[in-house]
C-alpha positions as CSV (number, residue, x, y, z in Angstrom):
1,X,15.0,11.2,-47.5
2,X,17.5,8.7,-49.1
3,X,18.2,5.2,-47.7
4,X,21.4,3.6,-48.8
5,X,23.2,0.3,-48.2
6,X,26.5,0.4,-46.6
7,X,28.0,-3.3,-46.4
8,X,25.0,-5.3,-45.0
9,X,23.1,-2.4,-43.3
10,X,21.0,0.2,-44.3
11,X,21.7,3.9,-43.7
12,X,19.9,7.0,-43.9
13,X,21.5,9.6,-45.8
14,X,20.0,13.2,-45.1
15,X,21.4,16.8,-45.6
16,X,21.7,18.9,-42.2
17,X,19.0,21.2,-42.1
18,X,20.5,24.9,-42.0
19,X,18.8,25.4,-38.4
20,X,21.3,22.7,-37.2
21,X,24.4,23.3,-38.9
22,X,25.8,25.5,-36.2
23,X,26.0,22.3,-34.0
24,X,26.5,19.6,-36.8
25,X,29.9,19.8,-38.5
26,X,29.0,17.7,-41.3
27,X,26.8,18.9,-44.0
28,X,25.3,15.3,-44.6
29,X,24.8,12.7,-42.0
30,X,24.6,9.0,-42.2
31,X,22.5,7.4,-39.6
32,X,22.4,3.6,-39.1
33,X,19.0,1.9,-39.2
34,X,20.5,-1.2,-37.8
35,X,18.7,-3.6,-40.3
36,X,19.5,-5.5,-43.7
37,X,16.0,-5.3,-44.7
38,X,15.1,-2.3,-47.2
39,X,11.4,-2.6,-45.9
40,X,12.4,-2.3,-42.2
41,X,14.6,0.6,-43.3
42,X,12.2,2.3,-44.8
43,X,9.7,2.2,-41.7
44,X,12.6,3.0,-39.2
45,X,14.1,5.9,-41.1
46,X,11.5,8.6,-40.4
47,X,11.7,7.6,-36.5
48,X,15.6,7.9,-36.9
49,X,15.4,11.3,-38.5
50,X,13.1,12.5,-35.9
51,X,15.3,11.4,-33.1
52,X,18.3,13.1,-34.9
53,X,16.4,16.2,-34.8
54,X,15.8,16.0,-31.3
55,X,19.3,15.3,-30.5
56,X,20.1,18.6,-32.4
57,X,17.4,20.5,-30.6
58,X,18.8,19.5,-27.3
59,X,22.2,20.7,-28.3
60,X,20.8,24.0,-29.3
61,X,18.9,24.4,-26.2
62,X,22.3,23.5,-24.2
63,X,20.4,22.6,-21.1
64,X,17.1,21.1,-21.2
65,X,15.0,21.8,-18.1
66,X,13.6,18.5,-18.6
67,X,16.1,15.7,-16.9
68,X,14.5,12.9,-18.8
69,X,14.6,14.6,-22.0
70,X,18.1,16.0,-21.5
71,X,19.1,12.5,-20.6
72,X,17.4,10.7,-23.4
73,X,19.0,13.5,-25.9
74,X,22.4,12.4,-24.5
75,X,22.0,8.6,-24.9
76,X,20.6,9.6,-28.6
77,X,23.6,11.8,-29.4
78,X,26.2,9.4,-27.9
79,X,24.6,6.6,-30.4
80,X,24.5,8.7,-33.2
81,X,28.6,9.3,-33.0
82,X,28.9,5.2,-32.7
83,X,29.0,5.0,-28.9
84,X,26.7,3.3,-26.4
85,X,26.0,6.0,-23.7
86,X,28.0,5.4,-20.5
87,X,28.1,7.1,-17.2
88,X,31.3,9.1,-16.5
89,X,32.5,6.7,-13.9
90,X,32.3,3.7,-16.4
91,X,33.9,5.6,-19.4
92,X,36.9,6.4,-17.0
93,X,37.5,2.7,-16.6
94,X,37.6,1.9,-20.3
95,X,40.7,0.6,-22.1
96,X,42.8,3.3,-23.2
97,X,42.2,3.1,-26.5
98,X,38.4,3.1,-26.2
99,X,38.5,6.2,-24.0
100,X,40.6,8.2,-26.5
101,X,38.3,7.2,-29.3
102,X,35.5,8.7,-27.3
103,X,37.5,12.0,-26.7
104,X,38.4,12.0,-30.4
105,X,34.8,11.7,-31.5
106,X,33.8,14.9,-29.6
107,X,32.9,17.5,-32.2
108,X,34.5,21.0,-31.7
109,X,33.2,24.7,-32.5
110,X,36.6,26.5,-33.0
111,X,39.1,25.2,-30.9
112,X,36.7,24.3,-28.1
113,X,34.8,20.9,-27.8
114,X,30.8,21.3,-28.1
115,X,29.8,20.8,-24.4
116,X,26.7,18.8,-25.3
117,X,28.8,16.5,-27.4
118,X,31.4,15.9,-24.6
119,X,28.8,15.4,-22.1
120,X,26.9,12.9,-24.1
121,X,29.8,10.7,-25.3
122,X,31.8,11.0,-21.9
123,X,28.9,10.6,-19.7
124,X,28.5,13.4,-17.6
125,X,24.7,13.9,-18.1
126,X,23.2,13.0,-14.8
127,X,20.7,10.1,-15.1
128,X,17.2,11.4,-13.8
129,X,15.6,9.6,-11.1
130,X,12.3,7.8,-11.8
131,X,9.8,7.7,-9.1
132,X,7.1,5.1,-8.8
133,X,4.6,7.4,-9.9
134,X,6.5,8.7,-12.9
135,X,7.2,5.0,-13.9
136,X,3.4,4.4,-14.4
137,X,3.4,7.7,-16.5
138,X,6.3,6.2,-18.7
139,X,4.6,2.8,-18.9
140,X,1.4,4.2,-20.4
141,X,3.7,5.5,-23.3
142,X,5.9,2.4,-23.5
143,X,3.1,0.0,-23.4
144,X,0.8,1.7,-26.0
145,X,0.8,-1.3,-28.3
146,X,-1.4,-3.0,-25.5
147,X,-4.0,-0.5,-26.2
148,X,-4.3,-0.9,-30.1
149,X,-7.7,-2.1,-31.3
150,X,-9.2,-1.4,-27.8
151,X,-12.4,0.6,-27.2
152,X,-12.1,3.4,-24.6
153,X,-14.1,1.6,-22.2
154,X,-11.5,-1.6,-22.5
155,X,-8.4,0.8,-22.3
156,X,-9.9,2.2,-19.1
157,X,-10.6,-1.3,-17.6
158,X,-7.0,-2.5,-18.7
159,X,-5.5,0.7,-16.9
160,X,-7.6,0.4,-13.7
161,X,-6.0,-2.5,-11.9
162,X,-2.4,-1.1,-12.9
163,X,-3.3,2.5,-11.6
164,X,-4.6,0.7,-8.1
165,X,-1.3,-1.6,-8.1
166,X,0.9,1.6,-8.1
167,X,-1.3,3.3,-5.5
168,X,-1.2,0.5,-3.2
169,X,2.6,0.5,-3.3
170,X,2.9,4.2,-2.7
171,X,0.4,4.2,0.2
172,X,2.7,1.6,2.1
173,X,6.2,2.4,1.1
174,X,6.0,6.0,-0.7
175,X,6.7,7.2,-4.1
176,X,10.4,6.3,-3.8
177,X,12.7,6.7,-7.0
178,X,12.5,2.9,-8.4
179,X,16.4,2.6,-8.0
180,X,16.0,3.4,-4.4
181,X,13.4,0.5,-3.8
182,X,15.0,-2.0,-1.3
183,X,14.2,-5.7,-0.4
184,X,12.8,-4.4,2.8
185,X,10.4,-2.2,0.9
186,X,9.0,-5.2,-1.2
187,X,8.8,-7.2,2.0
188,X,6.7,-4.5,3.6
189,X,4.5,-4.5,0.8
190,X,3.9,-8.2,1.0
191,X,3.4,-7.9,4.8
192,X,0.7,-5.4,4.1
193,X,-0.8,-7.6,1.4
194,X,-0.8,-10.7,4.0
195,X,-2.7,-8.5,6.7
196,X,-5.3,-7.6,4.1
197,X,-5.7,-11.3,3.3
198,X,-6.3,-12.0,6.8
199,X,-8.6,-9.0,7.4
200,X,-10.7,-8.8,4.3
201,X,-10.7,-12.8,3.5
202,X,-8.9,-12.3,0.5
203,X,-8.0,-14.8,-2.2
204,X,-4.1,-14.8,-2.6
205,X,-4.7,-15.2,-6.5
206,X,-6.2,-11.5,-6.2
207,X,-3.0,-10.2,-4.5
208,X,-1.1,-12.0,-6.9
209,X,-2.5,-10.2,-9.9
210,X,-2.1,-6.8,-8.1
211,X,1.4,-7.6,-7.3
212,X,2.3,-8.5,-11.1
213,X,0.6,-5.3,-12.2
214,X,3.2,-3.3,-9.9
215,X,6.1,-5.4,-11.2
216,X,5.4,-5.3,-14.9
217,X,5.4,-1.5,-14.7
218,X,9.0,-1.4,-13.2
219,X,10.2,-4.1,-15.2
220,X,9.0,-2.5,-18.8
221,X,10.4,1.0,-17.6
222,X,13.6,-0.4,-16.7
223,X,14.0,-2.5,-19.8
224,X,12.9,0.1,-22.2
225,X,14.6,3.0,-20.6
226,X,17.8,0.9,-20.1
227,X,18.3,1.6,-16.6
228,X,19.8,-1.8,-15.9
229,X,18.6,-2.1,-12.4
230,X,18.5,-5.1,-10.5
231,X,14.9,-4.7,-9.0
232,X,14.0,-6.6,-5.8
233,X,10.9,-8.1,-6.9
234,X,11.6,-11.7,-6.3
235,X,9.3,-13.3,-3.7
236,X,6.2,-11.1,-4.2
237,X,4.0,-13.6,-5.3
238,X,1.8,-15.7,-2.8
239,X,1.2,-19.3,-2.8
240,X,-2.4,-20.6,-2.5
241,X,-3.2,-21.2,1.2
242,X,-0.2,-18.8,2.3
243,X,-2.4,-17.2,4.5
244,X,-2.0,-19.8,7.2
245,X,1.6,-20.3,6.7
246,X,3.1,-17.5,8.6
247,X,4.9,-19.1,11.6
248,X,3.9,-17.6,15.0
249,X,6.7,-16.2,17.4
250,X,7.6,-18.7,20.2
251,X,7.0,-18.0,23.7
252,X,10.7,-17.8,24.3
253,X,11.2,-15.2,21.3
254,X,8.5,-13.0,22.5
255,X,9.9,-13.0,26.1
256,X,13.6,-12.9,25.7
257,X,13.7,-10.6,22.1
258,X,10.8,-8.6,21.8
259,X,10.1,-7.9,25.2
260,X,13.7,-7.7,26.3
261,X,14.5,-4.4,27.9
262,X,15.3,-1.7,25.4
263,X,14.5,-4.1,22.5
264,X,12.0,-1.8,21.0
265,X,13.3,1.7,22.5
266,X,14.2,2.8,18.6
267,X,10.6,2.4,17.5
268,X,8.3,5.6,17.9
269,X,6.1,5.5,20.9
270,X,2.8,4.4,19.1
271,X,4.2,1.9,17.1
272,X,5.9,0.4,20.1
273,X,2.6,0.3,22.0
274,X,0.6,-1.3,19.2
275,X,3.2,-3.9,18.9
276,X,2.8,-4.7,22.6
277,X,-0.9,-4.6,22.6
278,X,-0.8,-7.3,19.8
279,X,1.3,-9.7,22.0
280,X,-1.7,-10.3,24.5
281,X,-4.7,-9.6,22.4
282,X,-4.1,-10.9,19.0
283,X,-5.8,-8.1,17.5
284,X,-5.0,-6.7,13.9
285,X,-2.5,-3.9,13.8
286,X,-5.4,-2.2,11.8
287,X,-7.7,-2.8,14.5
288,X,-5.5,-1.2,17.4
289,X,-4.4,1.7,15.2
290,X,-8.0,2.6,14.7
291,X,-8.9,2.5,18.6
292,X,-10.3,5.8,19.9
293,X,-10.9,7.1,23.6
294,X,-14.6,5.7,23.2
295,X,-13.3,2.1,22.5
296,X,-10.5,1.8,25.1
297,X,-12.0,0.9,28.4
298,X,-9.0,1.2,30.9
299,X,-11.4,2.0,34.0
300,X,-13.7,-0.9,33.6
301,X,-13.8,-3.6,36.0
302,X,-12.3,-5.8,33.3
303,X,-9.9,-3.4,31.4
304,X,-10.6,-4.1,27.8
305,X,-10.8,-2.8,24.2
306,X,-13.7,-3.0,21.8
307,X,-13.4,-3.5,18.3
308,X,-16.0,-1.5,16.6
309,X,-17.2,0.3,13.6
310,X,-16.2,3.5,15.3
311,X,-15.9,6.0,12.4
312,X,-14.8,3.0,10.1
313,X,-16.2,0.1,8.4
314,X,-15.3,-3.5,10.0
315,X,-13.9,-5.7,7.2
316,X,-15.8,-8.7,8.4
317,X,-19.2,-9.1,10.5
318,X,-17.1,-11.2,12.9
319,X,-14.6,-8.7,13.8
320,X,-16.7,-6.9,16.2
321,X,-15.5,-7.9,19.4
322,X,-14.1,-7.2,23.0
323,X,-10.9,-8.1,24.3
324,X,-9.5,-8.0,27.9
325,X,-6.0,-6.4,28.5
326,X,-3.6,-8.2,30.7
327,X,0.2,-8.2,31.2
328,X,2.5,-6.1,28.6
329,X,-0.6,-5.2,26.5
330,X,-2.4,-3.5,29.4
331,X,0.7,-1.5,30.3
332,X,1.3,-0.4,26.8
333,X,-2.4,0.6,26.4
334,X,-2.3,2.9,29.9
335,X,0.0,5.0,28.0
336,X,-2.4,5.9,25.0
337,X,-6.0,6.1,26.6
338,X,-7.1,8.4,23.5
339,X,-5.7,5.9,21.0
340,X,-3.0,6.5,18.0
341,X,-3.7,9.6,16.3
342,X,-0.4,9.4,14.3
343,X,-1.3,6.1,12.8
344,X,-5.0,6.2,12.6
345,X,-5.3,7.3,9.3
346,X,-1.7,6.3,8.2
347,X,-0.8,3.1,6.1
348,X,2.8,3.5,7.3
349,X,2.5,1.5,10.7
350,X,3.2,-2.2,9.2
351,X,6.4,-0.8,7.3
352,X,7.4,1.2,10.0
353,X,7.6,-2.1,12.5
354,X,8.7,-4.4,9.8
355,X,11.7,-2.1,9.0
356,X,12.6,-2.1,12.8
357,X,12.5,-5.7,13.2
358,X,14.6,-6.3,10.2
359,X,17.2,-3.8,11.3
360,X,17.4,-5.1,14.8
361,X,17.1,-8.9,14.1
362,X,13.7,-9.3,15.7
363,X,12.3,-11.6,13.2
364,X,12.6,-15.2,14.6
365,X,12.9,-16.5,10.8
366,X,12.7,-14.3,7.7
367,X,9.1,-15.5,7.4
368,X,8.0,-14.1,10.6
369,X,6.3,-10.7,10.4
370,X,4.2,-8.6,12.7
371,X,1.2,-10.4,11.9
372,X,3.2,-13.6,13.5
373,X,2.2,-12.1,16.9
374,X,-1.5,-12.6,16.1
375,X,-0.6,-16.2,15.2
376,X,1.3,-16.7,18.5
377,X,-1.7,-15.3,20.6
378,X,-4.0,-18.0,18.9
379,X,-1.4,-20.9,18.9
380,X,-1.0,-20.1,22.9
381,X,-4.8,-20.3,23.7
382,X,-5.0,-23.6,21.6
383,X,-1.9,-25.0,23.4
384,X,-3.7,-24.1,26.6
385,X,-6.9,-26.0,25.8
386,X,-8.9,-22.6,25.5
387,X,-12.6,-23.3,24.0
388,X,-13.0,-23.1,20.2
389,X,-15.8,-20.6,20.4
390,X,-13.9,-18.3,22.9
391,X,-10.6,-18.5,20.6
392,X,-12.5,-17.6,17.7
393,X,-14.5,-14.7,19.3
394,X,-11.3,-13.1,20.6
395,X,-9.7,-13.6,17.1
396,X,-12.7,-12.1,15.3
397,X,-12.9,-15.3,13.2
398,X,-16.0,-17.1,11.9
399,X,-17.4,-19.8,14.0
400,X,-17.6,-23.1,11.9
401,X,-20.9,-24.4,13.6
402,X,-23.9,-22.4,14.2
403,X,-23.6,-19.7,16.9
404,X,-25.8,-19.8,19.9
405,X,-26.4,-16.9,22.6
406,X,-24.0,-13.9,23.2
407,X,-20.9,-16.0,24.1
408,X,-18.6,-15.6,27.2
409,X,-18.8,-12.2,29.3
410,X,-15.5,-10.2,29.8
411,X,-14.8,-11.8,33.2
412,X,-15.0,-15.2,31.5
413,X,-12.8,-14.0,28.6
414,X,-10.0,-12.5,31.0
415,X,-9.2,-15.8,32.7
416,X,-7.8,-17.6,29.8
417,X,-6.1,-14.7,28.6
418,X,-4.3,-14.1,31.8
419,X,-3.4,-17.5,31.8
420,X,-1.2,-17.2,28.7
421,X,-0.3,-13.5,29.3
422,X,3.1,-12.5,28.4
């Protein structure tokens, strides 16, 4: 393996092995090592030769079944001929002189162009879609330097939160191709985390670490694979204390927009009912979708729902409570006396409603989300002068002072809720 300097740049000079002579017209190839350092050139040469072999193998195969391998080989082959790989749509828009250079660079076999050469140089090899799960697989290889010197236990510890971040995103949004991820997907992921902060009393810094892990996987794959995507990752991080900053929907907005006849007709029936039940209960979406026949009490003297550990664990000890049903929430609950089987074990509820609200301009401001209904319920109680303990009991919040007795009964709870019902 010889290394020679041409001008200021070192190149690898190597005779073409007999196996690849049918697809390589030259007997000897010169491969640029893109460095003027002899030391660096010696390090790069074996890798450059291995990549050249891979390109020839791809040409011999003619059509690899592995889309990523085929695409990478096409990029490498184009580079070997002195061109940057561009998709055919961009090649067609090149200046005439540059386009002709590419066409003339395509090697021939007899009178016909070599198909793999033409495909690589003229950009007709389809770029493979990389899903979020596939991006994680690629990330382990691309970020391998991060594991150098680490023990097996340390590598496992490093990988664990990254895997969890990807699992979380897929659970909420799905295993989408990364070029198809939208701003709404990112917003749905963020809304899901905001709900968990409220439900599980998480620290925003914990959430930020998870989101950072998700973002760095996509960013590294985008950069190293030269996908040139504009990833909609901005705005994922949460400010400290953000769990209290989501604004409540105004009463006018709920009445005139969310409860307007036909406004929610495009939502599936279960999601629509869950949203309406939130209006006058302030219950968390996760609590409502988990309701079962045994926790829905429509025939009671005071119709109500009970938030209980019925087949699941409550996130906080204060979450166990009973909430009277009134107004639009009572009507919605009557349509689902046995609960919500479609969403009971699914994480897709918040995304379904979030996407619908965005598409139908049902967010009062961009900062409003499904969870703003919960804040609106609490805000309306506060403005109506409802006792602090009753407010905290209905919301499932911790009481800031010592708790005495069992609290108000259903009849007592019904009166203040009825007074603010929509």
